[in-house]
N, C-alpha and C positions, 0 to 999 in steps of 0.2 A: 705319379705312382698309380699303377693299375689296380692294386689291392688297397682300397681306402681303409680297410681295417688295420693296416700296418702304418698308417699315417700318424703323425703326432696329433694329440687331441686339439691343439690350437689350430691345426689345419682343418680338422673336421668341423670345428665351429665356424671357421671362415667359409667353408663350402656351404654350410647351412645358412649363414648370414647372406651370402651371395646367391642363395637359391640354386646352387649347382646340385644339391642333393637335399632331400627332406629328412627330418629326424626319423620318420618311419622307415624310409629306405635304408638309412644308416643302421637303424636297429635291426632290420631284417638281414642285412649283411652280416652283422655280428651273430645273430641267432643261427643263421645258416652255417657259419663257421663253427659255432659251438656244436651243432648237430653233427658236423663232419669230423671234427677233431677230438671232441671230449671223450668219445669211447676209447681212444688210444691214450690220451693224456690224463684223463680223470682229474681235471682241475676243478671243475664245478661240481658241487654236491646238490645244488638246487638252482633251477632256472624256471621262471614263470613267464612264458612267452606272452600270455594274455595281458598280464600286468605291464610288461615291457612295451607292448604295442599300444596299450591304452595311454601310458605316459608319453610315448612318442607322438601319438596323435594330439595330445594336449600341447606338447611343445610345438607341433606343426601349426596348430590353430592359433597360437599366439603370434606367429610371424606376420601374417597379413595386417594385424592390428598395430604393428611396430613395437610390440612388447617383447623385446629380447630379454629372456629370463636371467641371463648372467653369463659369466665367463665359460661355463661348461654347457651352454644351451644345446640339448640334444645329444650330448656325448654319452655313449654307453660305458658304464663303469661297473666294477665288481667289488665285493666286500668280503673280507675274510670271515669265515663262519664262527668267529668268536666275538663278533660285534653285532649288536641288536639292529635288525631291520624289520620293521613291522610286518607281520604276517609271513615271515620267512624263518627258516631254521637257523638257530644259533646254538649248535650242539657242541662246538669246540672239539669235535672228533671223539667224543666219549659216550659209551653206552649209558653212563650215569645221567646224561641229558638227552637220550634218544627221543626224538619227537618233539623236543622243546621248540615252541614257536614264540617269537618275540611279540610283545603287545605294542611296543612303541619303537620308534626310530631313535637310535643313539643321537646325541647332539651333532656329531660329525656327519651323520647320514642326513639329518635335517638340513645342515649347511650345504651339503652336496646337492640336495634336491632344490634348495633355494637358488643355487647357482645354475640350475637347469640340467644337471646330470640325470641320467636315466639308469636306475639300478638294474643290472642284468640278472644278478643272482649271487649266491654264496659259494665261496671257494674252500677247498679242502685244507685240513690242518692235521698234524700229528695229534695224538690224544692229549688233551689239556695243554697243548702247545709245547710240550717238554722234549723237543727233539729238533735236530737240524735236517731231518729227513721226514717227508710227509707220507704217513701211512697210519691207518687205524682200523678197528674192527667194524666200524659202521660203514665206511665207504671204500676202504682199500687204499692202494698205493697210487700216488700221483707220480707221473713220469715226466722227464725233461723233454721239451721239444727239440733239444739238441741231440739227444740219444735216449731212447726209451729205456735203456738199461741203467740209466743214471737218474739221480734225484734232482729235482729243481730246488732242493733245499727245504728248510723248515725254520720256523713253523709257518711262515707265510708262503709255503711252496705252491699251494693252489693258485694264489695270486700271481706269483712270478711266472708260472707256466701259462696261465691265461693271458697275461699281458704280453709276454715274449712272443707267443704264437699268434697274437692278433685276435684272440677270442674276446678280449676286453681292451678298451682304449687305455685304461688306467685303473687304479684302485687304492684300497687302504689295507695295510697290514698292521701287525703289532710286533714289538721287539723288546725282549727282556735280556737277550744275550747274543744278539745278532740276527734275530728272526726276520727282519726286513733286509738287512744288508747282505747277509750270506746268500739268500735266494736271489737277490739282485745280481750279485757277483756270479752265481752259478748259471744264470740264464741270460746275462747280457743286457739287463735293463738298469734303470736308475731307482734308487730308494733313499729315503731320508728318515733317519731316527732323530726326532727332535729332542730338545730339552724336556724333561718331565714337566708337564703342565702347560706347555705351549699349545698343544692340541689335546683337547679333553679325552680322557680314557673312559668317561662315563658311558655305561652301556656295554662295556667289555667284560667277557668272562674268560678266565678267572679275573675278578676285580683287582685293580691296582690299589692296594691299601697297605698300611704298615710299612715294613721294609721293602715290599715289592713296589711301592710308589716311587722309591728311589731308582728302580731299575726299569720298570715296564712302561712303555709308551706306545702310542699308535702313530702311524705316519703314512705319507703317500708313497706310491710306487707307480712308475710310468716308464715310457720308452725314451723320453728325452728330458733334459734338465729344465727346459722351458715349461714343459708340462708339470714337472715337480713344483716349479715356482708358482704356477697358477693354483695347483692343488693346495699348496701350503697356505697361500693367501686365503683361499676359501675355507680351509679347515681350522686355521689358527684362531686363538681367542679364548678367554677364560670361560669356565662353566662352573656352577656351584657344586656339581658332583665330582669335580676334579680336585683331588687332594692338593696337588702342587700348583694349582692355577695362579697366574699373575697377569695383570693387565699390561702386557708389553706391546707397545705400538709397533707396527711394521715399518721398517726403515731399510731401504735398499741402499747399499754403499755406492758412491760415485766411482767412476773408473780410476781416478787418480788415487782414491783411498786404497783400492786393490793393489795398485802398483807400489804403494808405500808399505804394504804388509810384508813382514818377514815370514816365509813359509819354511817350516822345518820338515825334513823328510827322513824316514829310516826304512830300510829294506827288510829288517827283521828285528826281533827283540833280544837277540843273543841267547835265547833259551829254546824257542821253538823254531826250527828251520822252516823255510818256505821253498817251494819248488822254483826252478830257474825261471819259468814263465811269470810267476808272481813277482819275483825280484825284478825281472826285465820291465814289467808293467809299471812298477813304481819308478824306476829310473826314467822310463819313457815319459811318464807324467811329469816328473820333475823337469826334464828337459823341455817339454812342451810349454810348461808355465814360464820357464826362463825365456823361451822364444817370444812369449806374449808380453814380456817386460816385467814379470814378477820377480821378486827377490826370493830365491829358493836356495836353502843351505842344508847340509847334512846336520841333523839334530835328533837324538833319541832321548826323550824325557826320562827322568828317574821316577821310580815308583811303580813301574808296570807290573813287576812280579808281585808286589804287595797287593796291587789292585786285583790281579788274577785270583790270588788266594782269598781275598775278602769277597769277591764275587761268588766263588764257590760256596762260601759259608751262607750267603744270602740266598742264592738261587738254587744250588744243588741240595745243600743240607736242609735249610729251612723250607724250601719248596717241597722236598721229599716228605718232611714231617707233616706238612699241611695236606698234601695230596694223599699220602699213605692212609691217613685217618678217614678220608672220604671213601675208601674202598673196603673198610671193615665190614665183613659179611658178604662182600661182592668181589672178592679177589679174582674170581674167574672172568670178570668183565674187563679187567685191565689188559690192554694190548701188549704184545711182546716188547715193543719199543718202550712203552711206559714202565713195564716191569724192569727192564734194563736200567732205566733212569733211577727207579726206586732202589735197585741194588747198589748203584753207584752212591746214592745218597746215604744208604744204610752203612756203607763202608767208611764214610767220613766220620771223624770224631763227634761224639754227642755234644750238643750245645745246651748249656744251662741258660737261664734268663740272664745271668751275669755275663755269660759269653756273648750273647746277642747284643747287650748294651755296650760291652767293650768293643765288639766289632763295629757297631754303629758309630761310636766315637772315633775309632781308628779310621773309619772311612771318611769322616768329616775332616780329620786332621790331614789325611793323605790328599783329599780333594783340594784343600787350601794350598798345600805345597805344590800340587800339580798345576793349579791355575796360576800360581806365582811364576812358574816356569813359562807358562803360555803368555805372559806379558811380553816376553821377547819374541815368541813365535805363536801368534794368535791363531794360526792355521797349521795343522799337522797333516802330512801326507804319508800314508803307510798302507801295508797290505790289509785286505778285508778278511783274509783267511790264509792258512798255510798251503792250501791246495785248491785246484778247480773242482768242479762238480764230481762227486764220487759215485761209484757203482752202488746200487741198492744193497744195503746190508753191510757194507764195509765199515770197519770200526778202527782200523789203524793203518798207517802208511809209513813207508821207509823213505826218508828224505835226507840226502847227504849222509847216508849210513846210519841215521838215527831213526828209531821208531817213534812216530808221532801218534799219540792217542787221540780218541774222539773228542774229548772235552778240550784238550790242548790245541787242537787245530783251529778252534774259533776264539782263542784267547785274544786275538787281534780286534775282535768286536766287543768281547766281554768287558774289557777295561772301561770302555766308554759308557756302558750301562751303569757300572758301579760308580763312575765319577760324574755322571749326568751331563756329559758333553753332547751337543748335537753332532751328527756325523752322517755324511752321504756317501753312497757308493755309486760309481758310474763305470761303464765298460771302457777299457783302454786297449786290451790286447787279446791274444788267443793262445791256447796251449798247442803243443804239437798235434794233439788229436782233433784240433779245431774247436775246442771248447772255449767259451768266453772267459775272460779274465778282467776283473775290475780292480779299481783302487779306491781307497777310503780317504775322505777329506773330513777332517775333524776341526771343530771350532770351539770357542768359549761358550759357556751357557748363555742362552737367549740370543745368540748371534747366528741363527739359522740363515738369515739373509746373506751374511758374509760367506758362509759355507756354500750356499747355492750359487752365489755370484762367482766364486772361484771355480766351482764345478762347471759353470757355464763357459768360463774362459777356457778351461781344459777341454770341454767338449768341442768348442769351436776349433781348437788346434788339432785334436785327434779324430774328430768326426763322431757321429752317433754310433750306437751299437749296431752290429750286423743282425740280419734276419736268420732265425734258426731254420734248419732244413724242413721241419714240420711246421707249416704255417698255412 
């Protein structure tokens, strides 16, 4: 590959280990690409070249001593600007936090640095992460490297655009309703939403607490599944600041274990239709896994609609109640996208304290029923969304003669935030317009290694994602 910025992170570390390229040279390649592409894509909101080069020189100085720092030695990565990175902006796209500079690294950032990664900078988000399109009043709109008139998704849209275009080798996003998986699907990269607590959310804003600890997670994003696996190993592990933390050891399944798994797949949920290319991608993924020797059968779990409605109560209504109060007296500082979200929230029925408790209990009962079904099918294969990447500002689409609204289009990811399942998205196909199309691989809680192992088998069969035209 002539453009090393588009190589897998594992290949970058190999080149560094074999002294084919230095960490400083690799950092400079990424900084040059950021300088060239970011004016069009607007993925990064802050880059500190001096700090990047200083860290790269430190990584370079360690090599002659035989001190290889870790699995990501010298790899340039990006961080969503809702996660604390010392001396960098963590504004979460809102004027309410304009100019906020983090004092400390979040635990996941410390773990990346210990593994040798070099933090390039912070990437753009929608305001307070409440959208599947990345735009805000602080930094403006982020564009897709596949089509500047389309969104790379949200809320980790800056991350997905940076990684897909090769401005960043990999990075970290967050996900409360599809905010890692939808951008990965939109831009043709890979993303993992872990089980809540498997990777600590400590240092994320808004913080994951109360009912949001059930939904919100942080997780890795990269161009290949192998890179996702390495990032997962680096990032995982408990932290005292993480509400849902548990000391779960890493255990990768053997090949024969994967062959014994029953994988259930469904092309739609019988409520929200998907475009033909989404349907075709799920079928192609199912066939590819069968070719690899996996047991793949049609299966649609029960309880999906109940999960969608409960997710709306927690994320849309409760989220709106909390965020709306933050803007009292500063209503003019809310972005149009956030105002739209707050309007949707206000239109939902009011929640009393009893309503919240009832919904929380209903969620736990539903989760138990859902996981019981997954005893038969510990892996589910399904769409990540109803559509590929949409044009900026679009809010509804007609599929099979039915109008699909904005929130409904992402119900395919929302379920698994409500239920706490780990889920990965990897690219499988393309739309007639040449846009990437992903599929979603879902596992049982705390079984990220199984999800990523199945994703690796699928990637071997279908090949890695394609390179976008802007790179």
